[in-house]
GUDREN-845546 format. One record per residue (C-alpha): x, y, z; residue number from 1. Coordinates in Angstrom, 1 decimal. Last residue first. Example, Ala and Ser with C-alpha at 12.3 -4.5 7.8 and 13.67 -1.06 7.14 Angstrom:
// GUDREN-845546
+--------+--------+--------+------+
:     px :     py :     pz : resi :
+--------+--------+--------+------+
:   13.7 :   -1.1 :    7.1 :    2 :
:   12.3 :   -4.5 :    7.8 :    1 :
+--------+--------+--------+------+
// end
This chain:
// GUDREN-845546
+--------+--------+--------+------+
:     px :     py :     pz : resi :
+--------+--------+--------+------+
:   -0.3 :  -19.4 :  -50.7 :  357 :
:    2.7 :  -21.4 :  -52.0 :  356 :
:    3.2 :  -20.0 :  -55.5 :  355 :
:    1.7 :  -16.5 :  -55.4 :  354 :
:    2.5 :  -16.1 :  -51.7 :  353 :
:    6.2 :  -16.9 :  -52.4 :  352 :
:    6.3 :  -14.5 :  -55.3 :  351 :
:    4.8 :  -11.7 :  -53.2 :  350 :
:    7.3 :  -12.3 :  -50.4 :  349 :
:   10.2 :  -12.5 :  -52.8 :  348 :
:    9.3 :   -9.1 :  -54.3 :  347 :
:    8.9 :   -7.5 :  -50.9 :  346 :
:   12.3 :   -9.1 :  -49.8 :  345 :
:   14.1 :   -7.8 :  -52.8 :  344 :
:   12.7 :   -4.3 :  -52.4 :  343 :
:   13.4 :   -4.2 :  -48.7 :  342 :
:   17.0 :   -5.2 :  -49.1 :  341 :
:   17.4 :   -2.6 :  -51.9 :  340 :
:   16.1 :    0.0 :  -49.5 :  339 :
:   18.4 :   -0.9 :  -46.7 :  338 :
:   21.3 :   -0.8 :  -49.1 :  337 :
:   20.3 :    2.7 :  -50.2 :  336 :
:   19.9 :    3.8 :  -46.6 :  335 :
:   23.5 :    2.8 :  -45.9 :  334 :
:   25.0 :    4.1 :  -49.2 :  333 :
:   25.0 :    7.7 :  -47.8 :  332 :
:   28.2 :    6.9 :  -45.9 :  331 :
:   29.6 :    4.7 :  -48.8 :  330 :
:   30.0 :    7.8 :  -51.0 :  329 :
:   33.1 :    8.7 :  -49.0 :  328 :
:   34.6 :   12.1 :  -50.0 :  327 :
:   31.0 :   12.7 :  -51.3 :  326 :
:   31.2 :   15.2 :  -54.2 :  325 :
:   30.6 :   18.8 :  -54.8 :  324 :
:   32.2 :   20.2 :  -57.9 :  323 :
:   35.8 :   20.1 :  -59.3 :  322 :
:   37.4 :   17.0 :  -60.8 :  321 :
:   41.1 :   17.0 :  -61.6 :  320 :
:   42.1 :   15.6 :  -64.9 :  319 :
:   45.5 :   15.2 :  -66.6 :  318 :
:   46.0 :   14.9 :  -70.3 :  317 :
:   46.8 :   12.4 :  -73.1 :  316 :
:   44.9 :   13.3 :  -76.2 :  315 :
:   42.8 :   10.6 :  -77.8 :  314 :
:   39.9 :   12.7 :  -79.1 :  313 :
:   37.6 :   11.6 :  -76.2 :  312 :
:   40.3 :   12.8 :  -73.9 :  311 :
:   42.9 :   10.8 :  -72.1 :  310 :
:   43.8 :   10.2 :  -68.4 :  309 :
:   46.5 :   10.9 :  -65.8 :  308 :
:   45.2 :   11.9 :  -62.4 :  307 :
:   45.2 :   15.3 :  -60.7 :  306 :
:   44.1 :   15.2 :  -57.0 :  305 :
:   40.7 :   16.9 :  -56.8 :  304 :
:   38.6 :   13.7 :  -56.7 :  303 :
:   35.6 :   12.3 :  -58.5 :  302 :
:   35.9 :    8.5 :  -58.4 :  301 :
:   34.5 :    8.2 :  -54.8 :  300 :
:   36.4 :    5.4 :  -53.1 :  299 :
:   34.9 :    1.9 :  -53.8 :  298 :
:   31.9 :    0.6 :  -51.9 :  297 :
:   32.0 :   -2.9 :  -50.4 :  296 :
:   28.9 :   -4.8 :  -49.6 :  295 :
:   27.6 :   -6.8 :  -46.6 :  294 :
:   24.4 :   -8.8 :  -46.4 :  293 :
:   22.8 :  -10.5 :  -43.4 :  292 :
:   19.4 :  -12.1 :  -43.4 :  291 :
:   18.5 :  -12.8 :  -39.7 :  290 :
:   17.4 :  -16.3 :  -39.2 :  289 :
:   14.2 :  -17.8 :  -40.6 :  288 :
:   16.0 :  -20.1 :  -43.0 :  287 :
:   15.4 :  -18.0 :  -46.2 :  286 :
:   15.8 :  -20.1 :  -49.4 :  285 :
:   18.7 :  -20.0 :  -51.9 :  284 :
:   20.0 :  -23.3 :  -50.7 :  283 :
:   20.3 :  -22.0 :  -47.2 :  282 :
:   19.9 :  -18.2 :  -46.5 :  281 :
:   20.0 :  -16.5 :  -43.1 :  280 :
:   23.5 :  -15.2 :  -43.4 :  279 :
:   24.9 :  -18.7 :  -43.8 :  278 :
:   27.4 :  -18.3 :  -41.0 :  277 :
:   24.5 :  -17.8 :  -38.7 :  276 :
:   25.2 :  -19.7 :  -35.4 :  275 :
:   23.4 :  -21.9 :  -32.9 :  274 :
:   20.3 :  -22.2 :  -35.0 :  273 :
:   17.0 :  -22.8 :  -33.2 :  272 :
:   14.2 :  -25.0 :  -34.6 :  271 :
:   10.8 :  -24.3 :  -33.2 :  270 :
:    9.1 :  -26.3 :  -30.4 :  269 :
:    8.6 :  -23.3 :  -28.2 :  268 :
:   11.4 :  -24.3 :  -25.9 :  267 :
:   13.8 :  -24.4 :  -28.8 :  266 :
:   14.9 :  -27.5 :  -30.7 :  265 :
:   18.6 :  -27.6 :  -31.7 :  264 :
:   20.5 :  -26.7 :  -34.9 :  263 :
:   24.2 :  -26.3 :  -35.9 :  262 :
:   25.1 :  -23.7 :  -38.4 :  261 :
:   28.0 :  -25.5 :  -40.2 :  260 :
:   30.9 :  -23.1 :  -41.0 :  259 :
:   32.9 :  -24.1 :  -38.0 :  258 :
:   32.4 :  -27.8 :  -38.5 :  257 :
:   33.4 :  -27.5 :  -42.2 :  256 :
:   36.6 :  -25.6 :  -41.4 :  255 :
:   36.6 :  -21.9 :  -42.0 :  254 :
:   38.9 :  -19.8 :  -44.2 :  253 :
:   36.7 :  -19.9 :  -47.3 :  252 :
:   33.7 :  -18.8 :  -45.1 :  251 :
:   35.5 :  -15.4 :  -44.7 :  250 :
:   34.5 :  -14.5 :  -48.3 :  249 :
:   30.9 :  -14.4 :  -47.2 :  248 :
:   30.3 :  -15.2 :  -43.5 :  247 :
:   26.7 :  -14.1 :  -44.0 :  246 :
:   26.2 :  -13.0 :  -47.5 :  245 :
:   28.9 :  -11.1 :  -49.4 :  244 :
:   29.0 :   -8.4 :  -51.9 :  243 :
:   31.9 :   -6.6 :  -53.8 :  242 :
:   32.5 :   -3.7 :  -56.1 :  241 :
:   29.7 :   -1.2 :  -55.2 :  240 :
:   30.3 :    2.2 :  -56.8 :  239 :
:   26.6 :    2.8 :  -57.8 :  238 :
:   24.2 :    0.2 :  -56.4 :  237 :
:   23.6 :   -2.7 :  -58.9 :  236 :
:   25.9 :   -4.9 :  -56.8 :  235 :
:   23.5 :   -4.6 :  -53.9 :  234 :
:   20.6 :   -5.9 :  -55.9 :  233 :
:   22.6 :   -8.6 :  -57.6 :  232 :
:   23.8 :   -9.9 :  -54.3 :  231 :
:   20.3 :   -9.8 :  -52.9 :  230 :
:   19.0 :  -11.7 :  -55.9 :  229 :
:   21.7 :  -14.4 :  -55.5 :  228 :
:   21.0 :  -14.6 :  -51.8 :  227 :
:   17.3 :  -15.1 :  -52.3 :  226 :
:   17.8 :  -17.7 :  -55.0 :  225 :
:   15.6 :  -17.2 :  -58.1 :  224 :
:   17.7 :  -19.2 :  -60.5 :  223 :
:   17.9 :  -22.5 :  -58.6 :  222 :
:   16.3 :  -23.1 :  -55.1 :  221 :
:   13.7 :  -20.2 :  -55.1 :  220 :
:   13.4 :  -17.7 :  -52.3 :  219 :
:   11.3 :  -17.2 :  -49.2 :  218 :
:   10.7 :  -20.3 :  -47.1 :  217 :
:   11.6 :  -19.4 :  -43.5 :  216 :
:   10.2 :  -16.1 :  -42.3 :  215 :
:   12.1 :  -12.8 :  -42.4 :  214 :
:   11.8 :  -11.4 :  -38.9 :  213 :
:   15.2 :   -9.5 :  -38.9 :  212 :
:   16.8 :   -8.0 :  -42.0 :  211 :
:   20.4 :   -7.0 :  -41.5 :  210 :
:   22.4 :   -4.7 :  -43.9 :  209 :
:   26.2 :   -4.2 :  -43.5 :  208 :
:   28.1 :   -1.5 :  -45.3 :  207 :
:   31.9 :   -1.5 :  -46.2 :  206 :
:   33.6 :    1.7 :  -47.2 :  205 :
:   35.9 :    3.4 :  -49.7 :  204 :
:   37.8 :    6.6 :  -49.3 :  203 :
:   38.3 :    9.9 :  -51.1 :  202 :
:   41.0 :   12.4 :  -52.1 :  201 :
:   41.3 :   16.2 :  -52.1 :  200 :
:   44.0 :   16.1 :  -49.3 :  199 :
:   41.8 :   18.1 :  -47.0 :  198 :
:   38.9 :   15.7 :  -47.6 :  197 :
:   41.2 :   12.8 :  -46.6 :  196 :
:   42.4 :   14.6 :  -43.5 :  195 :
:   38.8 :   15.4 :  -42.4 :  194 :
:   37.6 :   11.9 :  -43.2 :  193 :
:   40.2 :   10.2 :  -41.1 :  192 :
:   39.7 :   12.5 :  -38.1 :  191 :
:   35.9 :   11.9 :  -38.1 :  190 :
:   36.4 :    8.2 :  -38.8 :  189 :
:   38.3 :    7.9 :  -35.5 :  188 :
:   35.3 :    9.5 :  -33.7 :  187 :
:   33.0 :    7.0 :  -35.4 :  186 :
:   35.3 :    4.2 :  -34.3 :  185 :
:   34.6 :    5.2 :  -30.6 :  184 :
:   30.8 :    5.4 :  -31.1 :  183 :
:   30.5 :    1.9 :  -32.6 :  182 :
:   27.2 :    1.1 :  -34.5 :  181 :
:   28.3 :    3.7 :  -37.1 :  180 :
:   25.6 :    5.3 :  -39.3 :  179 :
:   28.4 :    7.8 :  -40.2 :  178 :
:   27.1 :   11.2 :  -39.1 :  177 :
:   26.6 :   10.0 :  -35.5 :  176 :
:   23.8 :    9.3 :  -33.0 :  175 :
:   21.4 :    7.2 :  -35.1 :  174 :
:   23.8 :    4.3 :  -35.5 :  173 :
:   24.4 :    4.4 :  -31.8 :  172 :
:   21.1 :    2.6 :  -31.1 :  171 :
:   22.4 :   -0.4 :  -33.0 :  170 :
:   25.2 :   -0.9 :  -30.5 :  169 :
:   28.3 :   -2.9 :  -31.5 :  168 :
:   31.2 :   -2.5 :  -29.0 :  167 :
:   32.4 :   -6.1 :  -29.3 :  166 :
:   32.1 :   -5.6 :  -33.0 :  165 :
:   35.0 :   -3.1 :  -33.1 :  164 :
:   34.3 :   -1.0 :  -36.2 :  163 :
:   36.7 :   -1.1 :  -39.1 :  162 :
:   39.5 :    1.3 :  -40.2 :  161 :
:   41.3 :    0.5 :  -43.4 :  160 :
:   39.2 :    2.9 :  -45.6 :  159 :
:   35.8 :    3.3 :  -43.8 :  158 :
:   34.4 :    0.1 :  -42.3 :  157 :
:   31.2 :   -1.1 :  -40.6 :  156 :
:   28.6 :    1.4 :  -41.8 :  155 :
:   25.3 :    0.3 :  -40.5 :  154 :
:   21.9 :   -0.9 :  -41.9 :  153 :
:   18.7 :   -2.0 :  -40.4 :  152 :
:   15.6 :   -3.8 :  -41.8 :  151 :
:   12.9 :   -5.0 :  -39.5 :  150 :
:   10.2 :   -7.5 :  -40.6 :  149 :
:    7.2 :   -7.8 :  -38.4 :  148 :
:    6.0 :   -4.2 :  -39.1 :  147 :
:    4.8 :   -4.8 :  -42.6 :  146 :
:    6.5 :   -6.2 :  -45.7 :  145 :
:    4.3 :   -4.3 :  -48.1 :  144 :
:    4.9 :   -1.0 :  -46.2 :  143 :
:    8.6 :   -1.7 :  -46.3 :  142 :
:    8.5 :   -2.1 :  -50.1 :  141 :
:    6.9 :    1.3 :  -50.4 :  140 :
:    9.8 :    2.9 :  -48.5 :  139 :
:   12.2 :    0.9 :  -50.7 :  138 :
:   10.7 :    2.6 :  -53.7 :  137 :
:   11.6 :    5.9 :  -52.2 :  136 :
:   15.1 :    4.7 :  -51.4 :  135 :
:   15.5 :    3.4 :  -55.0 :  134 :
:   14.4 :    6.8 :  -56.2 :  133 :
:   17.2 :    8.5 :  -54.2 :  132 :
:   19.6 :    6.0 :  -55.8 :  131 :
:   19.6 :    7.9 :  -59.1 :  130 :
:   21.6 :   10.7 :  -57.6 :  129 :
:   24.4 :    8.1 :  -57.4 :  128 :
:   25.3 :    9.3 :  -60.9 :  127 :
:   25.5 :    6.9 :  -63.8 :  126 :
:   22.4 :    8.5 :  -65.4 :  125 :
:   24.1 :   11.8 :  -65.8 :  124 :
:   27.7 :   11.6 :  -64.5 :  123 :
:   27.7 :   14.9 :  -62.7 :  122 :
:   27.1 :   16.9 :  -65.8 :  121 :
:   29.2 :   14.8 :  -68.3 :  120 :
:   26.2 :   13.3 :  -70.0 :  119 :
:   27.7 :   10.8 :  -72.4 :  118 :
:   27.6 :   10.0 :  -76.1 :  117 :
:   28.7 :    7.3 :  -78.5 :  116 :
:   26.4 :    5.0 :  -76.6 :  115 :
:   28.6 :    2.1 :  -75.6 :  114 :
:   32.1 :    3.6 :  -75.9 :  113 :
:   31.0 :    6.9 :  -74.4 :  112 :
:   29.3 :    5.2 :  -71.5 :  111 :
:   32.4 :    3.0 :  -70.9 :  110 :
:   34.7 :    6.0 :  -71.0 :  109 :
:   32.8 :    8.2 :  -68.6 :  108 :
:   31.9 :    5.4 :  -66.1 :  107 :
:   34.4 :    6.6 :  -63.5 :  106 :
:   37.5 :    4.9 :  -62.2 :  105 :
:   39.6 :    7.5 :  -64.1 :  104 :
:   37.7 :   10.5 :  -65.4 :  103 :
:   37.5 :   10.6 :  -69.2 :  102 :
:   38.1 :   14.1 :  -70.4 :  101 :
:   35.9 :   15.9 :  -73.1 :  100 :
:   33.4 :   17.4 :  -70.7 :   99 :
:   36.0 :   17.8 :  -68.0 :   98 :
:   36.3 :   21.6 :  -67.9 :   97 :
:   32.5 :   22.2 :  -68.1 :   96 :
:   31.8 :   20.0 :  -65.1 :   95 :
:   31.3 :   22.7 :  -62.4 :   94 :
:   29.1 :   24.6 :  -64.8 :   93 :
:   26.4 :   22.0 :  -64.2 :   92 :
:   25.7 :   23.3 :  -60.8 :   91 :
:   22.4 :   21.6 :  -59.9 :   90 :
:   20.6 :   22.5 :  -56.7 :   89 :
:   16.9 :   22.0 :  -57.1 :   88 :
:   16.4 :   18.6 :  -58.6 :   87 :
:   12.7 :   17.8 :  -58.2 :   86 :
:   11.7 :   14.4 :  -56.8 :   85 :
:    8.9 :   12.4 :  -58.5 :   84 :
:    7.0 :    9.2 :  -57.8 :   83 :
:    4.4 :    7.3 :  -59.9 :   82 :
:    2.6 :    4.4 :  -58.3 :   81 :
:    1.3 :    1.9 :  -60.9 :   80 :
:   -2.2 :    0.6 :  -60.1 :   79 :
:   -3.2 :   -1.5 :  -57.1 :   78 :
:   -5.1 :    1.4 :  -55.6 :   77 :
:   -2.7 :    2.2 :  -52.7 :   76 :
:   -4.5 :    4.0 :  -49.9 :   75 :
:   -4.3 :    7.5 :  -48.5 :   74 :
:   -7.4 :    8.8 :  -50.1 :   73 :
:   -6.2 :    7.5 :  -53.5 :   72 :
:   -2.7 :    6.3 :  -54.3 :   71 :
:   -1.5 :    5.0 :  -57.7 :   70 :
:   -0.4 :    8.3 :  -59.2 :   69 :
:    1.9 :   11.4 :  -58.8 :   68 :
:    3.2 :   10.9 :  -55.2 :   67 :
:    5.7 :   13.6 :  -54.5 :   66 :
:    9.1 :   13.0 :  -52.9 :   65 :
:   11.0 :   15.9 :  -51.2 :   64 :
:   14.7 :   15.3 :  -51.8 :   63 :
:   15.6 :   18.6 :  -50.1 :   62 :
:   18.7 :   18.9 :  -52.2 :   61 :
:   21.7 :   21.0 :  -51.2 :   60 :
:   24.9 :   19.7 :  -52.8 :   59 :
:   27.4 :   19.8 :  -50.0 :   58 :
:   28.5 :   16.2 :  -50.7 :   57 :
:   29.1 :   14.2 :  -47.5 :   56 :
:   31.5 :   14.3 :  -44.6 :   55 :
:   30.8 :   17.9 :  -43.8 :   54 :
:   27.4 :   16.8 :  -42.5 :   53 :
:   23.7 :   16.8 :  -43.7 :   52 :
:   24.6 :   18.0 :  -47.3 :   51 :
:   23.0 :   15.1 :  -49.2 :   50 :
:   19.7 :   13.3 :  -48.3 :   49 :
:   20.1 :    9.6 :  -47.6 :   48 :
:   18.5 :    9.6 :  -44.1 :   47 :
:   15.9 :   12.1 :  -45.2 :   46 :
:   14.9 :    9.7 :  -48.0 :   45 :
:   14.0 :    7.1 :  -45.4 :   44 :
:   11.6 :    9.3 :  -43.5 :   43 :
:   10.3 :   10.7 :  -46.8 :   42 :
:    9.0 :    7.4 :  -48.0 :   41 :
:    6.2 :    6.9 :  -45.4 :   40 :
:    5.9 :   10.7 :  -45.3 :   39 :
:    4.7 :   10.7 :  -48.9 :   38 :
:    1.7 :    8.6 :  -47.8 :   37 :
:    0.7 :    5.0 :  -48.1 :   36 :
:   -1.9 :    2.8 :  -46.4 :   35 :
:   -2.1 :   -0.5 :  -48.3 :   34 :
:   -5.5 :   -1.1 :  -49.9 :   33 :
:   -4.2 :   -2.5 :  -53.2 :   32 :
:   -1.1 :   -4.7 :  -53.7 :   31 :
:    2.0 :   -3.0 :  -55.2 :   30 :
:    2.9 :   -4.7 :  -58.5 :   29 :
:    4.4 :   -1.6 :  -60.1 :   28 :
:    6.5 :    1.3 :  -58.8 :   27 :
:    7.2 :    4.1 :  -61.3 :   26 :
:   10.3 :    6.2 :  -60.7 :   25 :
:   11.5 :    9.7 :  -60.6 :   24 :
:   14.3 :   12.3 :  -61.1 :   23 :
:   13.8 :   15.9 :  -61.8 :   22 :
:   15.0 :   18.9 :  -63.8 :   21 :
:   18.1 :   17.1 :  -65.1 :   20 :
:   21.5 :   17.4 :  -63.4 :   19 :
:   21.8 :   14.0 :  -61.9 :   18 :
:   19.7 :   12.3 :  -64.6 :   17 :
:   16.1 :   11.0 :  -64.7 :   16 :
:   14.2 :    7.7 :  -64.7 :   15 :
:   13.7 :    4.8 :  -62.4 :   14 :
:   11.6 :    1.6 :  -63.0 :   13 :
:   10.2 :   -0.3 :  -60.1 :   12 :
:    9.0 :   -3.9 :  -59.7 :   11 :
:    7.3 :   -5.9 :  -57.0 :   10 :
:    6.2 :   -8.9 :  -59.1 :    9 :
:    9.6 :   -9.2 :  -60.9 :    8 :
:   12.2 :   -6.8 :  -59.6 :    7 :
:   14.3 :   -3.9 :  -61.0 :    6 :
:   13.8 :   -1.7 :  -64.0 :    5 :
:   16.2 :    0.6 :  -65.9 :    4 :
:   17.4 :   -2.3 :  -68.0 :    3 :
:   17.7 :   -0.5 :  -71.4 :    2 :
:   19.3 :    2.6 :  -72.7 :    1 :
+--------+--------+--------+------+
// end
């Protein structure tokens, strides 16, 4: 299996399977003399950790990250940083009944067609378990970016129920199990998730990630566009089926004068934009505005409701997936999206400095 690495100058490679003994990654390109401890990554891993509410998988993993290399006396050395997280709560027996069955909407059939083999224990390499290492790498990326850049994420839609943006409150994101900026909608989601879980089904979600403090000038005009790399980063997250920057798909419904982010001069002599339909990126280069990305996560593929499928031998059967799964995998996708934003921005920052000083 190739393509297990992400990034150019800031680059990480992940390894491990959902039900293997451990997962890990190697982060390369980190400048030396940056203060780094396990706690710098653990704070973000704790946001993603499973089993924190009834609305996520009840698999109990502490997700304690351990630094294996690249840090000495609390400082990065400039050498590759090795990270590892032990898997402690695997229940591979839950998947014995489906080892020969292809789960609809899952990667079972494509893995088998490509490799002639698949790890049926929780999806193996295709499992969202892999994203824990992205979050750890994102913790290092945030240290490279420094305190002037703030990255925040929120869940803005579950199923057909979206937040009311007139009630948006970033502080509320930390007060509920959904990372919702709208307390009232979070209460609606509680009822929606309870009924969906009782039915044995799942729901999709939309996540919004905002990076503030990104200076103008990051990104390349042609093949290294900031928005293109952000789209690729978010699309690489498990179960993501759509990405938009700024107004995104909604831009197609706007007139030219509505879509144009007009400019004026501010009191400090800097250019001020009057709107942000572009999502902070113009011509592939950051404009200095907030960088805004949204991505859509499909409903969790592993559900208890029987679905028609086939076996690897070509037999037509039904499949119902047991085990512990997120009824809405998008909930825990918020810290993953934040991490991928951080990794893209850290990479772009280093590349900008290398070219422009």
